N, C-alpha and C positions, 0 to 999 in steps of 0.2 A: 418341495424344494423351491426356494425363491430364485427366480431367474436373475442373472446379473444384468443390471441396466446398461443400455448403450451409452457409453461415455463420450463418444465422438462429438456429440452435439454441444457439449459443455467444456471441452478441453481444447487447448491450443498447443501445437508443437512448437518447441523453441526453434527459432530460425538459426541456421548454421552461422558460426562465428565469422566466416569469411564471405557471407552472402551479400553483405552490403545492403540488405533489405530492412524495412521497418514495417510493422503491422499497419494494415489499412483497416481500422476499426469499423468504418462505415460499411465496408464490404463484408467483414466478419459478422457483424450484427444485422446487416440489411437495413440500417437506418442511420440517421445522423444525430441521434440522441447523445447527450453528454456522456462522457466516459470517466468513471472513477476507478482508480487503481489502488489496490491494497497490496503492500509488500509484506510477506510473512503472514499468511492467513491462518496458520495453525489449524484448528479443527473447523474453521469457517463459520463460526457462530455469527460474527458481525456481518460477513459478506453475504451469507444466505439470507439473514434477516433483512438487510438493506435491499437486496434484489427482490424479495417478496413484497416489501412494503412500497417500493418505488419502481414500478414497472416502466416508467418513462426515462429511466437512467440505465445505462449499460455499466456493468461491473466486471473488472478483470482482477483476478487474484493470482499472486505468485507465491509459491511455496517450494522450499528445497527438500523437506522431509517427505519421502515418497509415501509413507503410510498416511500422512495427513492429506497430501495431494489426492490420493485415491479416495480417502474418506469423504472429502469435500465434493469431489467429482461425482461420486455415487449419490450423495445426498442431493446435489443439484439436479442430477439426471432424474431421480425419482420424483422430484417436485416439478419437473418439466420447465425449469427456469430458462427462458429464451434470452434473457438479458444478462446472463452470467457466463464467464469463461474462466477456467483456471488452467495454470500451467506449472509444470515442475521445472524450476530453473533457479539460477542465482539472481537474486533481486537486483543487485547492482548492475549486473550484465544486461538484464532486460531493459532497465532504464537507459543505460548508455547506448546500447546497440539496436534495440528493437522498437523503440517508441518514437514516433514522429514529433517534430516541433509543434508545440501548442495543441497536442492531441488530448490532453487530460484536463478535466475540470477540478478534480480533487485527488490529492495523493495522500493515502492513509498509511502511516507507519506506526504501528502500535506494539510496544514492548519488544523492540528488536534486541537481539542478543547483546548484552552489555560488554561482553569480553572483559571481565573485571581485572584480570591480571595485566600488569603493565606491559609485558612483552607481547600480549595479544591485542592490545587496544587499537593497533593499526588495522585490525580486521573489522572494526566497527563500521556500520553502514553510514551513519551520519557524520560526514566529514565534509570539508570545503568542496572537494570535487563533486560530491553527491549533490550539494546545494546548487552547484552550477548546472548540473544535469536536470535537477528538479525545475529550475528556472526555464530551461529550454523546453521541457515537455509540457509544462503547464500553460494553459491559455491565460491571457491577461485577466487579472482578477481571480485566478484560480487559487486554491488553498492547499497548503501542506498542513496536515493534522498529525501531531506526534504525541506519543504517550510512553512513559517509562516509570519503573519503580526504583530505578537506580539513580541515586542523587548525583553522582559524578557524571553519569551519562546525560542527565538532565542539564547540568551546567554546560556540557559540551554542545548539546542541541541548541541551547540559547546562544552560545558563542558563535556557532557555525552559521545559523540563519540570521542572527543579529548583525553579523559582519558582512553578509552578502547584500550588495546594493540593489538587487532585484527583488528583495523581499521586505515587507513591512509587518511588524507584529500586529496581530489581531486580538489574541487573548492568551493569558497565562494563568493557570489555576493549579494549586498545589494542595494536597491533603483533602480536608473536608470541602474545600472550595471546588475541587475538580469534579465535573459532572460525571455521573456514573455511566460507564460503558458496559458492553455486553460480551466483549471478547473473553474467551476462556481464561486467558492469562490474567485479565483484570479481575474477574470473579475470584480466582484463586488468590491473587495477591491481596485483594481487599479482605478476604476471609482470614488471611494471615496477619492482618493489621499493618501491612506495608503502606508507606506514603506514596501516593500516585501523583505524578507530575504530568500536566498536559499543556500543550502549546499549539497555537495556530498562527500561521504566517500567510500573508497574501502576496501573490505575484504582482509586482508593480506593472503598469502598462509599458509596453515596449515603445521605445522611441522610434520616430520615423527615420528614414534614410538620410 
């Protein structure tokens, strides 16, 4: 019988909503390496691959689905990944309430739920308030990397970040021009012949006082 790995070394508990606290990633990881944040990690294929290939970077992943959160935590624990932490929480809440200003070097948002029905679209993650929070948590020159297979959501992503004064476009790639990624959703969608849309935006330097 295989022993259940200790997940405490690779998981973060969500801070209470009324705590007024934000994560101290230097204390959590024991170093001041850059921190990259992935929202909606799914089965964690991208997150774990990156943590293994880039030990000099710290990675934090947020996932709401408990079965995926546990799956990724177990995989990370079995691999002994010291530069990775995962947490089960609402992605938008974590960015708004739990991340310090300028704490993130890259923000990854791949294939977020498109909420295609009109009455549900207000639930989409990528909206103007999210872009403002992304600008707050990213360091100067930090990147937001986005991907979706949903054409209307792709339009919304471009509109939201294109309208935010703290971001400048870096790259836009659609269909065959979009570089191949490794997330489970992308592998599935490409196999189904769906068109992939990918965007990158850079956080402009902050102005002095």
